[in-house]
Backbone as CSV, one residue per row, in Angstrom:
resi,resn,N_x,N_y,N_z,CA_x,CA_y,CA_z,C_x,C_y,C_z
1,MET,61.686,76.743,64.826,62.502,77.598,65.890,61.796,78.705,66.601
2,SER,61.696,78.676,67.704,61.253,79.026,69.090,61.703,80.555,69.097
3,ALA,60.740,81.362,69.198,60.892,83.291,69.221,61.898,83.325,70.555
4,ARG,62.957,84.212,70.206,63.881,84.612,71.194,63.568,86.101,71.565
5,ARG,63.631,86.477,72.168,63.728,87.674,72.873,65.252,88.671,73.017
6,ILE,65.494,89.793,72.633,66.366,90.462,73.038,67.123,89.985,74.227
7,ASP,66.225,90.007,75.426,66.969,89.935,76.675,67.742,88.318,76.978
8,ASP,67.468,87.267,75.799,67.752,86.134,76.445,69.371,86.059,75.595
9,TYR,69.517,87.117,74.741,71.214,87.192,73.991,71.701,88.062,75.403
10,PHE,71.096,88.860,75.911,72.179,89.996,76.946,71.856,88.874,78.237
11,ARG,71.645,87.351,78.913,71.275,87.186,79.902,72.685,86.890,80.307
12,ARG,73.113,86.916,81.664,74.377,86.409,82.197,73.590,85.946,84.015
13,GLU,75.006,85.454,84.502,74.833,85.360,85.700,74.548,86.456,86.507
14,PRO,73.504,86.416,87.865,73.875,87.569,88.848,75.244,87.577,89.394
15,ARG,75.349,86.063,89.993,76.633,86.088,90.415,77.876,86.556,89.950
16,LYS,78.069,86.309,88.844,79.427,87.110,87.959,79.198,87.960,87.847
17,ASP,77.970,89.159,87.670,77.926,89.924,87.740,78.194,91.012,88.852
18,ARG,78.175,90.149,90.063,78.434,90.911,91.160,79.782,91.174,91.891
19,VAL,80.303,89.627,91.326,82.036,89.652,91.654,82.936,91.038,90.483
20,GLU,81.974,90.931,89.550,82.847,91.915,88.822,82.297,93.373,89.187
21,MET,80.841,93.773,89.258,81.029,95.102,90.035,81.651,94.861,91.527
22,GLU,82.273,94.127,92.382,82.715,94.468,93.579,84.084,95.013,93.031
23,MET,84.756,93.945,92.027,85.757,93.878,91.537,86.504,95.663,91.304
24,VAL,85.424,96.176,90.023,85.610,97.508,89.767,85.703,98.346,91.363
25,ARG,84.380,98.417,91.839,84.642,98.858,93.416,85.495,99.206,93.630
26,GLU,86.173,98.033,93.808,87.382,98.112,94.800,88.228,98.684,94.175
27,ALA,89.104,98.543,92.550,89.982,99.180,91.990,89.410,100.509,92.099
28,ILE,88.469,101.287,91.903,87.934,102.834,91.915,88.154,103.419,93.256
29,GLU,88.508,102.594,94.764,88.612,102.638,95.810,89.823,102.827,95.708
30,ASP,90.582,101.735,94.944,92.070,101.755,95.123,92.852,103.244,94.262
31,LEU,92.052,103.260,93.156,92.947,104.546,92.470,92.621,105.717,93.532
32,GLY,91.547,105.682,94.216,91.450,107.412,94.309,92.060,107.984,95.974
33,GLU,92.473,106.364,96.730,93.353,106.727,97.328,94.844,106.673,97.005
34,ARG,95.243,106.313,95.621,96.451,106.657,94.983,96.222,107.982,94.775
35,LEU,95.719,108.357,94.490,95.387,109.552,93.613,95.226,110.860,94.884
36,ALA,94.621,110.283,96.060,95.112,111.408,96.890,96.384,111.237,97.508
37,ARG,96.990,110.267,97.535,98.461,110.585,98.290,99.510,111.182,96.925
38,LEU,98.964,110.889,95.652,99.923,112.216,94.760,99.680,113.420,95.087
39,GLU,98.151,113.278,95.265,97.853,114.883,95.455,98.889,115.587,96.569
40,ALA,98.630,114.575,97.630,99.527,115.061,98.833,100.837,115.672,98.637
41,ARG,101.443,114.699,97.906,102.761,114.647,97.432,103.432,115.675,96.888
42,LEU,102.209,115.572,95.643,102.706,117.294,94.768,102.843,118.342,95.775
43,ASP,101.603,118.811,96.392,101.435,119.734,97.272,103.066,120.431,98.109
44,GLU,103.335,119.266,98.507,104.647,119.036,99.515,105.858,119.437,98.423
45,ILE,105.312,118.770,96.869,106.741,119.215,95.997,106.500,120.600,95.660
46,GLU,105.767,121.202,95.366,105.090,122.469,94.961,105.653,123.474,96.119
47,GLY,105.517,122.927,97.547,105.847,123.646,98.363,106.993,124.186,98.127
48,LEU,107.531,122.860,98.301,109.875,122.633,98.617,110.191,123.820,97.151
49,LEU,109.523,123.536,95.758,110.005,123.882,95.210,109.572,125.620,95.214
50,ARG,108.646,125.843,95.750,108.664,127.688,96.315,109.463,128.550,96.803
51,HIS,109.630,127.149,97.767,111.291,127.953,98.587,112.427,127.431,98.201
52,ILE,112.730,126.902,97.399,114.174,127.002,96.386,113.906,128.021,96.005
53,SER,112.781,128.370,94.768,113.033,129.523,94.207,113.032,130.525,94.543
54,ARG,112.485,130.588,95.816,113.057,131.706,96.906,114.198,132.207,97.458
55,GLU,114.597,131.278,98.090,116.662,131.409,98.294,117.202,131.779,96.898
56,LEU,117.331,130.910,95.767,117.212,131.058,94.769,117.958,132.462,94.262
57,GLY,116.402,133.254,94.121,116.521,134.502,93.996,116.857,135.843,95.249
58,LYS,117.316,135.209,96.432,117.842,135.713,97.200,118.978,135.964,97.094
59,LEU,119.300,134.703,97.049,120.989,134.749,96.717,121.656,135.121,95.006
60,GLY,120.459,135.820,94.240,120.867,136.181,92.847,121.319,135.160,92.146
61,VAL,120.831,133.983,92.100,121.159,133.135,91.091,120.337,133.341,90.081
62,ARG,121.610,133.168,88.292,120.831,133.534,87.038,119.442,132.744,87.134
63,GLY,118.313,133.467,86.266,117.553,133.171,85.848,116.352,133.029,87.105
64,TYR,116.536,133.769,88.104,115.493,133.368,89.222,115.631,135.377,89.569
65,ARG,114.358,135.484,90.121,114.533,136.839,90.393,115.052,137.188,91.806
66,LYS,116.119,138.005,91.786,116.793,138.782,92.947,115.228,139.800,93.298
67,SER,115.054,139.764,94.833,114.693,140.069,95.139,115.563,141.710,94.873
68,SER,114.392,142.934,94.606,114.978,144.654,94.603,114.233,145.103,95.946
69,GLY,114.599,146.155,95.815,114.276,147.599,96.918,112.281,147.214,96.548
70,SER,112.170,147.629,95.654,110.608,148.151,95.413,109.800,146.444,95.607
71,ASP,110.688,145.403,95.459,109.912,143.694,95.763,109.663,143.513,97.063
72,ASP,110.867,144.274,97.896,110.792,144.042,99.290,109.809,145.093,99.841
73,ALA,109.685,146.407,99.065,108.620,147.421,99.615,106.892,146.701,99.414
74,ALA,106.648,146.176,98.440,105.662,145.345,97.601,104.604,144.284,99.243
75,LEU,106.243,143.671,99.052,105.972,142.259,99.959,105.692,142.733,101.534
76,GLY,105.887,143.947,101.797,105.949,144.693,102.851,104.880,144.942,103.192
77,VAL,104.120,145.803,102.173,102.385,145.739,102.512,101.513,145.155,102.065
78,ILE,102.391,144.051,101.343,101.734,142.204,101.936,101.058,142.272,103.037
79,GLU,102.498,142.106,103.218,102.539,141.247,105.013,101.262,142.508,105.670
80,ARG,101.483,143.585,106.051,101.067,144.420,106.700,98.945,144.845,106.681
81,SER,99.258,144.677,105.476,97.438,145.068,104.502,97.392,143.581,104.871
82,GLY,97.712,142.719,104.369,97.082,141.612,104.047,96.750,140.996,102.903
83,TYR,96.979,141.921,102.033,96.834,142.173,100.571,97.147,143.318,99.532
84,ILE,97.211,143.140,98.671,97.465,144.384,97.711,96.768,144.729,96.412
85,LEU,95.778,145.587,95.969,95.428,145.284,94.765,96.501,146.146,93.614
86,ALA,96.599,145.449,92.297,97.434,145.482,91.649,97.052,147.133,90.977
87,SER,95.922,147.662,91.367,95.961,149.072,90.739,96.456,149.822,91.701
88,GLU,96.359,149.736,93.114,96.901,150.668,94.167,98.816,150.025,93.839
89,SER,99.230,148.771,93.605,100.898,148.568,93.630,101.385,149.566,93.447
90,ARG,101.642,151.009,92.710,102.295,151.661,92.146,102.342,152.488,93.104
91,GLN,101.344,153.013,93.825,100.934,154.160,94.622,101.830,153.624,95.846
92,LYS,101.267,152.285,96.398,101.681,152.031,97.719,102.909,151.512,97.920
93,ALA,103.223,151.019,96.894,104.636,150.195,96.790,105.713,150.564,96.157
94,GLY,105.826,151.651,94.778,106.287,152.123,94.264,106.088,150.576,92.691
95,LEU,105.684,150.192,92.565,105.472,148.806,91.803,104.355,148.834,90.855
96,PRO,104.745,148.662,89.261,103.680,148.338,88.154,102.987,147.820,88.678
97,PRO,101.971,147.516,88.134,100.664,146.668,88.232,101.581,145.269,87.463
98,ALA,102.042,144.811,86.566,102.377,144.178,85.280,103.510,143.288,86.656
99,ALA,104.296,144.588,87.324,105.860,143.851,88.039,104.974,143.189,89.255
100,LEU,104.041,143.822,89.866,103.786,143.343,91.235,103.033,141.585,90.565
101,ILE,101.797,141.342,89.573,101.455,140.003,89.235,103.021,139.382,89.020
102,SER,103.960,139.966,88.264,104.947,138.528,88.233,106.089,138.642,89.698
103,LEU,105.871,139.209,90.439,106.469,138.954,91.330,105.632,138.328,92.426
104,ALA,104.329,137.976,92.339,103.607,137.271,92.773,103.777,135.737,92.325
105,ARG,103.750,135.718,90.953,103.803,134.266,90.190,105.146,133.869,91.191
106,ASP,106.348,134.599,90.850,107.676,134.729,91.314,107.758,133.383,92.947
107,TYR,106.597,134.355,93.822,106.992,133.841,95.219,105.595,132.911,95.329
108,GLY,104.827,132.630,94.153,104.137,131.714,94.787,102.998,131.993,95.385
109,LEU,102.727,133.397,95.714,101.848,134.069,96.297,100.078,134.224,95.566
110,PRO,98.882,133.895,96.089,97.705,133.956,95.829,97.345,134.820,95.252
111,GLN,96.760,134.778,94.256,95.473,135.837,93.332,94.437,135.694,93.240
112,LEU,93.783,136.713,93.491,92.397,136.488,93.032,91.869,137.768,92.381
113,ASP,90.642,137.661,91.217,90.405,137.895,90.164,89.603,139.303,90.667
114,VAL,89.346,140.526,90.983,88.308,141.134,91.832,87.468,142.125,90.767
115,GLY,87.396,141.641,89.730,86.789,142.360,88.702,87.261,143.269,88.184
116,GLY,88.248,143.351,87.417,89.529,144.425,86.863,90.595,144.496,87.371
117,ASP,90.814,144.229,88.548,91.555,144.276,89.313,92.373,143.270,89.763
118,ILE,93.634,142.901,90.511,93.873,141.663,91.037,94.080,141.710,92.479
119,ALA,93.816,140.809,93.325,94.332,141.086,94.837,95.037,140.159,94.842
120,VAL,96.665,140.414,95.260,98.077,139.888,95.473,97.791,139.545,97.350
121,PHE,97.701,138.229,97.711,97.324,137.655,99.450,98.994,137.156,99.671
122,THR,99.286,136.929,101.223,100.225,136.487,101.374,99.468,134.890,101.685
123,ARG,100.569,133.896,101.737,99.736,132.258,101.428,98.828,132.353,103.252
124,GLU,99.798,133.236,104.184,98.972,132.972,105.212,97.322,134.140,105.367
125,SER,97.859,134.912,104.648,96.328,136.318,105.008,95.127,135.503,103.758
126,TYR,95.675,134.566,102.945,94.812,134.514,102.041,93.742,133.073,102.661
127,GLU,94.709,132.225,103.325,93.869,131.315,104.442,92.945,132.185,105.804
128,GLU,93.569,133.211,105.882,92.879,134.144,107.167,91.914,134.572,106.295
129,PHE,91.788,135.380,105.267,91.154,135.404,104.713,89.637,134.563,104.534
130,LEU,90.045,133.534,104.038,89.263,132.017,103.160,88.437,131.835,104.922
131,ASP,88.978,131.452,106.022,88.525,131.059,107.310,87.816,131.952,108.072
132,MET,88.009,133.294,108.257,87.155,134.640,108.251,85.970,134.361,107.278
133,LEU,85.887,134.054,106.015,84.482,134.429,105.230,83.897,133.103,105.552
134,GLU,84.455,131.969,105.973,84.013,130.704,106.710,83.143,130.966,107.837
135,LYS,83.706,131.791,108.320,82.914,132.287,109.632,81.798,133.205,109.947
136,VAL,81.696,134.027,108.668,80.569,135.179,108.639,79.242,134.332,108.231
137,ARG,78.225,134.552,109.228,76.660,133.911,108.844,75.930,135.010,108.521
138,SER,75.900,136.102,108.544,75.350,137.246,107.990,75.199,137.080,106.556
139,SER,73.776,137.418,106.062,73.990,137.255,104.664,73.810,138.510,103.918
140,ASP,73.748,139.532,104.744,73.591,141.067,103.763,74.837,141.617,103.724
141,PRO,75.607,141.659,102.258,76.596,141.748,101.984,77.470,142.740,103.067
142,GLU,76.781,144.027,103.177,77.524,145.173,104.252,78.059,144.616,105.511
143,GLU,77.177,144.162,106.567,77.246,143.340,107.524,78.323,142.263,106.921
144,ALA,78.462,141.340,106.221,79.538,140.250,106.416,81.444,140.920,106.228
145,ALA,80.962,142.035,105.023,81.927,143.296,104.796,82.691,143.625,106.059
146,SER,81.988,144.613,106.941,82.205,144.845,108.392,82.630,143.603,109.007
147,GLU,82.627,142.813,108.951,82.766,141.420,109.635,83.928,140.572,109.480
148,LEU,84.772,140.885,108.452,85.787,140.922,107.405,86.747,141.757,108.164
149,GLY,86.671,142.685,108.522,87.251,143.616,108.790,88.691,144.056,107.500
150,ARG,89.888,144.013,107.535,90.633,143.897,106.640,90.489,143.835,104.986
151,TYR,90.053,142.514,105.038,89.229,142.129,103.985,87.851,142.321,103.465
152,GLY,86.716,143.081,104.308,85.890,143.306,104.074,86.009,144.474,102.217
153,ARG,86.976,144.918,101.972,87.146,145.439,100.565,87.235,144.400,99.437
154,VAL,87.998,143.629,99.684,88.433,142.359,98.911,87.152,141.911,99.196
155,PHE,86.125,141.601,99.924,84.958,140.620,99.655,84.005,141.740,99.008
156,LEU,84.044,142.921,98.942,82.828,143.281,98.162,83.100,143.901,96.684
157,LEU,84.612,143.869,96.373,84.800,143.265,94.820,84.463,142.385,94.634
158,LEU,84.857,141.395,95.015,84.436,139.687,94.564,82.760,139.665,94.369
159,ARG,82.357,140.431,95.375,80.362,140.604,95.535,80.462,140.785,94.393
160,LYS,80.543,142.428,93.797,80.488,142.845,92.521,81.057,142.295,91.462
161,LYS,81.428,141.668,91.391,81.662,140.690,90.419,81.212,139.574,89.609
162,GLY,80.523,139.695,90.668,79.514,137.610,91.130,80.428,136.485,91.531
163,SER,81.800,136.664,92.122,82.891,135.717,92.382,82.639,135.354,93.877
164,VAL,81.193,135.636,94.811,81.166,135.243,95.678,79.903,135.438,96.156
165,TYR,79.110,134.357,96.327,77.833,134.585,96.685,77.143,133.672,98.110
166,TYR,75.779,134.206,98.707,75.774,133.332,99.909,74.899,132.428,99.438
167,ASP,75.140,131.176,100.192,74.291,129.794,99.981,73.754,129.888,101.143
168,SER,72.227,130.038,100.636,71.213,130.171,101.968,70.920,128.796,102.630
169,LYS,71.480,127.557,102.020,71.160,126.356,102.772,72.277,126.150,103.244
170,SER,73.069,126.427,103.377,74.590,125.818,104.367,74.900,126.989,105.374
171,GLY,74.394,128.548,105.062,74.117,128.833,105.601,75.715,130.325,105.310
172,LEU,76.377,129.835,104.570,77.967,130.466,104.401,78.100,131.056,103.215
173,TRP,78.718,132.225,102.992,79.552,132.850,101.488,80.568,131.595,100.633
174,ARG,80.434,131.628,99.437,81.241,130.929,98.835,81.943,131.970,97.617
175,ILE,83.131,131.547,97.169,84.055,131.928,96.164,83.575,131.132,95.265
176,LEU,83.438,131.683,93.915,83.886,130.766,92.958,84.982,131.142,92.206
177,GLU,85.960,129.855,92.428,86.984,129.708,91.672,87.165,129.357,90.557
């Protein structure tokens, strides 16, 4: 009886291995493409659902929020200033913080936890904040805040919480979401 090594039991044909690896790689690429199409379609559907929900709310359809005067006031404040902090919603818009959060959920408005408080944005102002943050090149938080204009306060609150940091390799500020 000849001595066999463990490798002898697991030897395979190199060509067969390459073919199988190529098949796996193609399957992974196909799945990635399909997933990307699904994600894009889901984003479209979410946008449509938000729009329908808003329209139903305006009509006062049962089960959907009909906007009230205080809702309109809060939405107006958010539109004008770009965001509103939940802690300031009562004095600025006459809406309790919990009602502001509920309003934000109902309307699909972006929210950021800014360390013990919640900042509610319009979708446009949130995108504007992210775009402006991407353009800030200063690593100094105070300079960055001044470059961000009306979003400087949110930036400083995020910085204090530790949810935003300066990535020295890329030279950009990053938000931990």
